[in-house]
mmJSON file of the N, C-alpha and C atoms, coordinates in Angstrom:
{"data_MODEL":{"atom_site":{
"group_PDB":["ATOM","ATOM","ATOM","ATOM","ATOM","ATOM","ATOM","ATOM","ATOM","ATOM","ATOM","ATOM","ATOM","ATOM","ATOM","ATOM","ATOM","ATOM","ATOM","ATOM","ATOM","ATOM","ATOM","ATOM","ATOM","ATOM","ATOM","ATOM","ATOM","ATOM","ATOM","ATOM","ATOM","ATOM","ATOM","ATOM","ATOM","ATOM","ATOM","ATOM","ATOM","ATOM","ATOM","ATOM","ATOM","ATOM","ATOM","ATOM","ATOM","ATOM","ATOM","ATOM","ATOM","ATOM","ATOM","ATOM","ATOM","ATOM","ATOM","ATOM","ATOM","ATOM","ATOM","ATOM","ATOM","ATOM","ATOM","ATOM","ATOM","ATOM","ATOM","ATOM","ATOM","ATOM","ATOM","ATOM","ATOM","ATOM","ATOM","ATOM","ATOM","ATOM","ATOM","ATOM","ATOM","ATOM","ATOM","ATOM","ATOM","ATOM","ATOM","ATOM","ATOM","ATOM","ATOM","ATOM","ATOM","ATOM","ATOM","ATOM","ATOM","ATOM","ATOM","ATOM","ATOM","ATOM","ATOM","ATOM","ATOM","ATOM","ATOM","ATOM","ATOM","ATOM","ATOM","ATOM","ATOM","ATOM","ATOM","ATOM","ATOM","ATOM","ATOM","ATOM","ATOM","ATOM","ATOM","ATOM","ATOM","ATOM","ATOM","ATOM","ATOM","ATOM","ATOM","ATOM","ATOM","ATOM","ATOM","ATOM","ATOM","ATOM","ATOM","ATOM","ATOM","ATOM","ATOM","ATOM","ATOM","ATOM","ATOM","ATOM","ATOM"],
"id":[1,2,3,4,5,6,7,8,9,10,11,12,13,14,15,16,17,18,19,20,21,22,23,24,25,26,27,28,29,30,31,32,33,34,35,36,37,38,39,40,41,42,43,44,45,46,47,48,49,50,51,52,53,54,55,56,57,58,59,60,61,62,63,64,65,66,67,68,69,70,71,72,73,74,75,76,77,78,79,80,81,82,83,84,85,86,87,88,89,90,91,92,93,94,95,96,97,98,99,100,101,102,103,104,105,106,107,108,109,110,111,112,113,114,115,116,117,118,119,120,121,122,123,124,125,126,127,128,129,130,131,132,133,134,135,136,137,138,139,140,141,142,143,144,145,146,147,148,149,150,151,152,153],
"type_symbol":["N","C","C","N","C","C","N","C","C","N","C","C","N","C","C","N","C","C","N","C","C","N","C","C","N","C","C","N","C","C","N","C","C","N","C","C","N","C","C","N","C","C","N","C","C","N","C","C","N","C","C","N","C","C","N","C","C","N","C","C","N","C","C","N","C","C","N","C","C","N","C","C","N","C","C","N","C","C","N","C","C","N","C","C","N","C","C","N","C","C","N","C","C","N","C","C","N","C","C","N","C","C","N","C","C","N","C","C","N","C","C","N","C","C","N","C","C","N","C","C","N","C","C","N","C","C","N","C","C","N","C","C","N","C","C","N","C","C","N","C","C","N","C","C","N","C","C","N","C","C","N","C","C"],
"label_atom_id":["N","CA","C","N","CA","C","N","CA","C","N","CA","C","N","CA","C","N","CA","C","N","CA","C","N","CA","C","N","CA","C","N","CA","C","N","CA","C","N","CA","C","N","CA","C","N","CA","C","N","CA","C","N","CA","C","N","CA","C","N","CA","C","N","CA","C","N","CA","C","N","CA","C","N","CA","C","N","CA","C","N","CA","C","N","CA","C","N","CA","C","N","CA","C","N","CA","C","N","CA","C","N","CA","C","N","CA","C","N","CA","C","N","CA","C","N","CA","C","N","CA","C","N","CA","C","N","CA","C","N","CA","C","N","CA","C","N","CA","C","N","CA","C","N","CA","C","N","CA","C","N","CA","C","N","CA","C","N","CA","C","N","CA","C","N","CA","C","N","CA","C","N","CA","C","N","CA","C"],
"label_alt_id":[null,null,null,null,null,null,null,null,null,null,null,null,null,null,null,null,null,null,null,null,null,null,null,null,null,null,null,null,null,null,null,null,null,null,null,null,null,null,null,null,null,null,null,null,null,null,null,null,null,null,null,null,null,null,null,null,null,null,null,null,null,null,null,null,null,null,null,null,null,null,null,null,null,null,null,null,null,null,null,null,null,null,null,null,null,null,null,null,null,null,null,null,null,null,null,null,null,null,null,null,null,null,null,null,null,null,null,null,null,null,null,null,null,null,null,null,null,null,null,null,null,null,null,null,null,null,null,null,null,null,null,null,null,null,null,null,null,null,null,null,null,null,null,null,null,null,null,null,null,null,null,null,null],
"label_comp_id":["UNK","UNK","UNK","UNK","UNK","UNK","UNK","UNK","UNK","UNK","UNK","UNK","UNK","UNK","UNK","UNK","UNK","UNK","UNK","UNK","UNK","UNK","UNK","UNK","UNK","UNK","UNK","UNK","UNK","UNK","UNK","UNK","UNK","UNK","UNK","UNK","UNK","UNK","UNK","UNK","UNK","UNK","UNK","UNK","UNK","UNK","UNK","UNK","UNK","UNK","UNK","UNK","UNK","UNK","UNK","UNK","UNK","UNK","UNK","UNK","UNK","UNK","UNK","UNK","UNK","UNK","UNK","UNK","UNK","UNK","UNK","UNK","UNK","UNK","UNK","UNK","UNK","UNK","UNK","UNK","UNK","UNK","UNK","UNK","UNK","UNK","UNK","UNK","UNK","UNK","UNK","UNK","UNK","UNK","UNK","UNK","UNK","UNK","UNK","UNK","UNK","UNK","UNK","UNK","UNK","UNK","UNK","UNK","UNK","UNK","UNK","UNK","UNK","UNK","UNK","UNK","UNK","UNK","UNK","UNK","UNK","UNK","UNK","UNK","UNK","UNK","UNK","UNK","UNK","UNK","UNK","UNK","UNK","UNK","UNK","UNK","UNK","UNK","UNK","UNK","UNK","UNK","UNK","UNK","UNK","UNK","UNK","UNK","UNK","UNK","UNK","UNK","UNK"],
"label_asym_id":["A","A","A","A","A","A","A","A","A","A","A","A","A","A","A","A","A","A","A","A","A","A","A","A","A","A","A","A","A","A","A","A","A","A","A","A","A","A","A","A","A","A","A","A","A","A","A","A","A","A","A","A","A","A","A","A","A","A","A","A","A","A","A","A","A","A","A","A","A","A","A","A","A","A","A","A","A","A","A","A","A","A","A","A","A","A","A","A","A","A","A","A","A","A","A","A","A","A","A","A","A","A","A","A","A","A","A","A","A","A","A","A","A","A","A","A","A","A","A","A","A","A","A","A","A","A","A","A","A","A","A","A","A","A","A","A","A","A","A","A","A","A","A","A","A","A","A","A","A","A","A","A","A"],
"label_entity_id":["1","1","1","1","1","1","1","1","1","1","1","1","1","1","1","1","1","1","1","1","1","1","1","1","1","1","1","1","1","1","1","1","1","1","1","1","1","1","1","1","1","1","1","1","1","1","1","1","1","1","1","1","1","1","1","1","1","1","1","1","1","1","1","1","1","1","1","1","1","1","1","1","1","1","1","1","1","1","1","1","1","1","1","1","1","1","1","1","1","1","1","1","1","1","1","1","1","1","1","1","1","1","1","1","1","1","1","1","1","1","1","1","1","1","1","1","1","1","1","1","1","1","1","1","1","1","1","1","1","1","1","1","1","1","1","1","1","1","1","1","1","1","1","1","1","1","1","1","1","1","1","1","1"],
"label_seq_id":[1,1,1,2,2,2,3,3,3,4,4,4,5,5,5,6,6,6,7,7,7,8,8,8,9,9,9,10,10,10,11,11,11,12,12,12,13,13,13,14,14,14,15,15,15,16,16,16,17,17,17,18,18,18,19,19,19,20,20,20,21,21,21,22,22,22,23,23,23,24,24,24,25,25,25,26,26,26,27,27,27,28,28,28,29,29,29,30,30,30,31,31,31,32,32,32,33,33,33,34,34,34,35,35,35,36,36,36,37,37,37,38,38,38,39,39,39,40,40,40,41,41,41,42,42,42,43,43,43,44,44,44,45,45,45,46,46,46,47,47,47,48,48,48,49,49,49,50,50,50,51,51,51],
"pdbx_PDB_ins_code":[null,null,null,null,null,null,null,null,null,null,null,null,null,null,null,null,null,null,null,null,null,null,null,null,null,null,null,null,null,null,null,null,null,null,null,null,null,null,null,null,null,null,null,null,null,null,null,null,null,null,null,null,null,null,null,null,null,null,null,null,null,null,null,null,null,null,null,null,null,null,null,null,null,null,null,null,null,null,null,null,null,null,null,null,null,null,null,null,null,null,null,null,null,null,null,null,null,null,null,null,null,null,null,null,null,null,null,null,null,null,null,null,null,null,null,null,null,null,null,null,null,null,null,null,null,null,null,null,null,null,null,null,null,null,null,null,null,null,null,null,null,null,null,null,null,null,null,null,null,null,null,null,null],
"Cartn_x":[10.307,11.551,12.577,13.792,14.902,15.901,16.16,17.123,18.379,19.506,20.57,21.686,22.024,23.141,24.304,25.447,26.667,27.678,28.136,29.093,30.342,30.987,32.316,33.385,34.48,35.444,36.784,37.554,38.667,39.824,40.482,41.368,42.689,42.932,44.268,43.861,42.714,42.314,41.396,40.615,39.619,38.321,38.151,37.122,36.156,34.913,33.795,34.264,34.121,34.481,33.328,32.065,31.008,30.273,30.612,29.95,29.275,28.389,27.724,27.697,27.596,27.267,25.712,25.013,23.499,23.068,22.407,21.71,20.234,19.607,18.131,17.717,17.047,16.542,15.062,14.505,12.999,12.343,10.953,10.282,10.339,10.325,10.493,11.685,12.739,14.045,14.042,13.448,13.142,12.289,11.332,10.333,10.908,11.893,12.571,13.65,14.027,15.04,16.365,16.446,17.77,18.47,17.939,18.522,19.901,20.125,21.579,22.602,22.3,23.18,23.334,22.284,22.256,23.06,22.943,23.761,25.178,25.482,26.89,27.517,26.755,27.396,27.721,26.726,26.824,28.002,28.149,29.293,30.658,30.668,31.938,32.367,31.326,31.655,32.124,31.639,31.95,33.224,33.817,35.01,34.64,33.389,32.939,33.479,33.534,33.993,35.025,35.834,36.822,36.203,36.655,36.257,36.536],
"Cartn_y":[9.803,10.448,9.818,10.07,9.416,10.511,10.55,11.572,10.814,10.881,10.109,10.968,10.727,11.502,10.59,10.844,10.09,10.816,10.212,10.857,10.974,12.168,12.428,11.864,11.339,10.811,11.521,11.871,12.407,11.492,11.775,10.994,10.479,11.23,10.932,10.029,10.352,9.553,8.448,8.61,7.626,7.729,8.859,9.076,10.149,10.076,10.864,12.458,13.248,14.77,15.703,15.097,15.884,16.491,16.166,16.713,15.588,15.894,14.898,15.451,14.444,14.71,14.251,15.127,14.727,14.697,13.658,13.459,13.165,13.812,13.655,13.127,11.963,11.368,11.541,12.021,12.141,10.854,10.767,9.551,9.184,10.185,9.81,9.028,9.407,8.816,7.379,7.215,5.934,5.017,5.63,4.659,4.195,4.982,4.631,3.54,3.324,2.426,3.049,4.282,4.962,5.483,5.027,5.573,5.229,3.855,3.437,4.126,4.346,4.893,6.364,7.121,8.482,8.727,7.941,8.068,7.75,6.83,6.394,7.609,8.09,9.17,10.478,10.907,11.979,11.72,10.545,10.203,10.204,9.665,9.826,11.33,12.209,13.618,14.297,13.839,14.469,13.862,12.911,12.089,11.399,10.967,10.125,8.731,8.298,6.925,7.094,6.165,6.291,6.278,7.011,7.172,5.952],
"Cartn_z":[-54.858,-54.824,-53.945,-54.177,-53.476,-53.036,-51.719,-51.253,-50.536,-51.084,-50.492,-49.992,-48.849,-48.234,-47.968,-48.747,-48.627,-47.757,-46.657,-45.629,-46.418,-46.176,-46.809,-45.734,-46.275,-45.389,-45.615,-44.617,-44.656,-45.315,-46.319,-47.021,-46.127,-45.295,-44.485,-43.392,-42.584,-41.434,-41.789,-42.91,-43.126,-42.33,-41.546,-40.695,-41.302,-40.904,-41.317,-40.895,-41.805,-41.521,-41.276,-41.134,-40.688,-41.969,-43.18,-44.33,-45.026,-45.934,-46.821,-48.169,-49.099,-50.518,-50.635,-51.073,-51.297,-52.677,-52.961,-54.298,-54.207,-55.061,-55.057,-56.449,-56.515,-57.698,-57.714,-58.77,-58.782,-59.259,-59.107,-59.374,-60.693,-61.659,-63.11,-63.579,-62.902,-63.178,-62.568,-61.487,-60.845,-61.653,-62.174,-62.925,-64.318,-64.735,-66.016,-65.805,-64.37,-64.128,-64.29,-64.164,-64.473,-63.124,-61.904,-60.671,-60.45,-60.665,-60.393,-61.296,-62.632,-63.527,-63.197,-62.684,-62.313,-61.148,-60.255,-58.954,-59.195,-59.978,-60.323,-61.118,-62.002,-62.924,-62.02,-61.074,-60.192,-59.232,-58.675,-57.718,-58.367,-59.731,-60.347,-60.627,-61.051,-61.3,-60.136,-58.947,-57.657,-56.943,-57.648,-57.142,-55.962,-55.755,-54.58,-54.768,-55.866,-56.336,-57.622,-57.755,-58.906,-60.188,-61.064,-62.525,-63.257],
"occupancy":[1.0,1.0,1.0,1.0,1.0,1.0,1.0,1.0,1.0,1.0,1.0,1.0,1.0,1.0,1.0,1.0,1.0,1.0,1.0,1.0,1.0,1.0,1.0,1.0,1.0,1.0,1.0,1.0,1.0,1.0,1.0,1.0,1.0,1.0,1.0,1.0,1.0,1.0,1.0,1.0,1.0,1.0,1.0,1.0,1.0,1.0,1.0,1.0,1.0,1.0,1.0,1.0,1.0,1.0,1.0,1.0,1.0,1.0,1.0,1.0,1.0,1.0,1.0,1.0,1.0,1.0,1.0,1.0,1.0,1.0,1.0,1.0,1.0,1.0,1.0,1.0,1.0,1.0,1.0,1.0,1.0,1.0,1.0,1.0,1.0,1.0,1.0,1.0,1.0,1.0,1.0,1.0,1.0,1.0,1.0,1.0,1.0,1.0,1.0,1.0,1.0,1.0,1.0,1.0,1.0,1.0,1.0,1.0,1.0,1.0,1.0,1.0,1.0,1.0,1.0,1.0,1.0,1.0,1.0,1.0,1.0,1.0,1.0,1.0,1.0,1.0,1.0,1.0,1.0,1.0,1.0,1.0,1.0,1.0,1.0,1.0,1.0,1.0,1.0,1.0,1.0,1.0,1.0,1.0,1.0,1.0,1.0,1.0,1.0,1.0,1.0,1.0,1.0],
"B_iso_or_equiv":[0.0,0.0,0.0,0.0,0.0,0.0,0.0,0.0,0.0,0.0,0.0,0.0,0.0,0.0,0.0,0.0,0.0,0.0,0.0,0.0,0.0,0.0,0.0,0.0,0.0,0.0,0.0,0.0,0.0,0.0,0.0,0.0,0.0,0.0,0.0,0.0,0.0,0.0,0.0,0.0,0.0,0.0,0.0,0.0,0.0,0.0,0.0,0.0,0.0,0.0,0.0,0.0,0.0,0.0,0.0,0.0,0.0,0.0,0.0,0.0,0.0,0.0,0.0,0.0,0.0,0.0,0.0,0.0,0.0,0.0,0.0,0.0,0.0,0.0,0.0,0.0,0.0,0.0,0.0,0.0,0.0,0.0,0.0,0.0,0.0,0.0,0.0,0.0,0.0,0.0,0.0,0.0,0.0,0.0,0.0,0.0,0.0,0.0,0.0,0.0,0.0,0.0,0.0,0.0,0.0,0.0,0.0,0.0,0.0,0.0,0.0,0.0,0.0,0.0,0.0,0.0,0.0,0.0,0.0,0.0,0.0,0.0,0.0,0.0,0.0,0.0,0.0,0.0,0.0,0.0,0.0,0.0,0.0,0.0,0.0,0.0,0.0,0.0,0.0,0.0,0.0,0.0,0.0,0.0,0.0,0.0,0.0,0.0,0.0,0.0,0.0,0.0,0.0],
"pdbx_formal_charge":[null,null,null,null,null,null,null,null,null,null,null,null,null,null,null,null,null,null,null,null,null,null,null,null,null,null,null,null,null,null,null,null,null,null,null,null,null,null,null,null,null,null,null,null,null,null,null,null,null,null,null,null,null,null,null,null,null,null,null,null,null,null,null,null,null,null,null,null,null,null,null,null,null,null,null,null,null,null,null,null,null,null,null,null,null,null,null,null,null,null,null,null,null,null,null,null,null,null,null,null,null,null,null,null,null,null,null,null,null,null,null,null,null,null,null,null,null,null,null,null,null,null,null,null,null,null,null,null,null,null,null,null,null,null,null,null,null,null,null,null,null,null,null,null,null,null,null,null,null,null,null,null,null],
"auth_seq_id":[1,1,1,2,2,2,3,3,3,4,4,4,5,5,5,6,6,6,7,7,7,8,8,8,9,9,9,10,10,10,11,11,11,12,12,12,13,13,13,14,14,14,15,15,15,16,16,16,17,17,17,18,18,18,19,19,19,20,20,20,21,21,21,22,22,22,23,23,23,24,24,24,25,25,25,26,26,26,27,27,27,28,28,28,29,29,29,30,30,30,31,31,31,32,32,32,33,33,33,34,34,34,35,35,35,36,36,36,37,37,37,38,38,38,39,39,39,40,40,40,41,41,41,42,42,42,43,43,43,44,44,44,45,45,45,46,46,46,47,47,47,48,48,48,49,49,49,50,50,50,51,51,51],
"auth_comp_id":["UNK","UNK","UNK","UNK","UNK","UNK","UNK","UNK","UNK","UNK","UNK","UNK","UNK","UNK","UNK","UNK","UNK","UNK","UNK","UNK","UNK","UNK","UNK","UNK","UNK","UNK","UNK","UNK","UNK","UNK","UNK","UNK","UNK","UNK","UNK","UNK","UNK","UNK","UNK","UNK","UNK","UNK","UNK","UNK","UNK","UNK","UNK","UNK","UNK","UNK","UNK","UNK","UNK","UNK","UNK","UNK","UNK","UNK","UNK","UNK","UNK","UNK","UNK","UNK","UNK","UNK","UNK","UNK","UNK","UNK","UNK","UNK","UNK","UNK","UNK","UNK","UNK","UNK","UNK","UNK","UNK","UNK","UNK","UNK","UNK","UNK","UNK","UNK","UNK","UNK","UNK","UNK","UNK","UNK","UNK","UNK","UNK","UNK","UNK","UNK","UNK","UNK","UNK","UNK","UNK","UNK","UNK","UNK","UNK","UNK","UNK","UNK","UNK","UNK","UNK","UNK","UNK","UNK","UNK","UNK","UNK","UNK","UNK","UNK","UNK","UNK","UNK","UNK","UNK","UNK","UNK","UNK","UNK","UNK","UNK","UNK","UNK","UNK","UNK","UNK","UNK","UNK","UNK","UNK","UNK","UNK","UNK","UNK","UNK","UNK","UNK","UNK","UNK"],
"auth_asym_id":["A","A","A","A","A","A","A","A","A","A","A","A","A","A","A","A","A","A","A","A","A","A","A","A","A","A","A","A","A","A","A","A","A","A","A","A","A","A","A","A","A","A","A","A","A","A","A","A","A","A","A","A","A","A","A","A","A","A","A","A","A","A","A","A","A","A","A","A","A","A","A","A","A","A","A","A","A","A","A","A","A","A","A","A","A","A","A","A","A","A","A","A","A","A","A","A","A","A","A","A","A","A","A","A","A","A","A","A","A","A","A","A","A","A","A","A","A","A","A","A","A","A","A","A","A","A","A","A","A","A","A","A","A","A","A","A","A","A","A","A","A","A","A","A","A","A","A","A","A","A","A","A","A"],
"auth_atom_id":["N","CA","C","N","CA","C","N","CA","C","N","CA","C","N","CA","C","N","CA","C","N","CA","C","N","CA","C","N","CA","C","N","CA","C","N","CA","C","N","CA","C","N","CA","C","N","CA","C","N","CA","C","N","CA","C","N","CA","C","N","CA","C","N","CA","C","N","CA","C","N","CA","C","N","CA","C","N","CA","C","N","CA","C","N","CA","C","N","CA","C","N","CA","C","N","CA","C","N","CA","C","N","CA","C","N","CA","C","N","CA","C","N","CA","C","N","CA","C","N","CA","C","N","CA","C","N","CA","C","N","CA","C","N","CA","C","N","CA","C","N","CA","C","N","CA","C","N","CA","C","N","CA","C","N","CA","C","N","CA","C","N","CA","C","N","CA","C","N","CA","C","N","CA","C","N","CA","C"],
"pdbx_PDB_model_num":[1,1,1,1,1,1,1,1,1,1,1,1,1,1,1,1,1,1,1,1,1,1,1,1,1,1,1,1,1,1,1,1,1,1,1,1,1,1,1,1,1,1,1,1,1,1,1,1,1,1,1,1,1,1,1,1,1,1,1,1,1,1,1,1,1,1,1,1,1,1,1,1,1,1,1,1,1,1,1,1,1,1,1,1,1,1,1,1,1,1,1,1,1,1,1,1,1,1,1,1,1,1,1,1,1,1,1,1,1,1,1,1,1,1,1,1,1,1,1,1,1,1,1,1,1,1,1,1,1,1,1,1,1,1,1,1,1,1,1,1,1,1,1,1,1,1,1,1,1,1,1,1,1]
}}}
């Protein structure tokens, strides 16, 4: 299993705001080779990265 904590950044200051977005990817997803796509999809849905 994979647990990923991405720090959130204040859009004005560009500094870490003390919060994280957390994603958990199970072993079955990793074995299928879908981890990258899954994390990318989740991050886009949460506006962590541009769509």
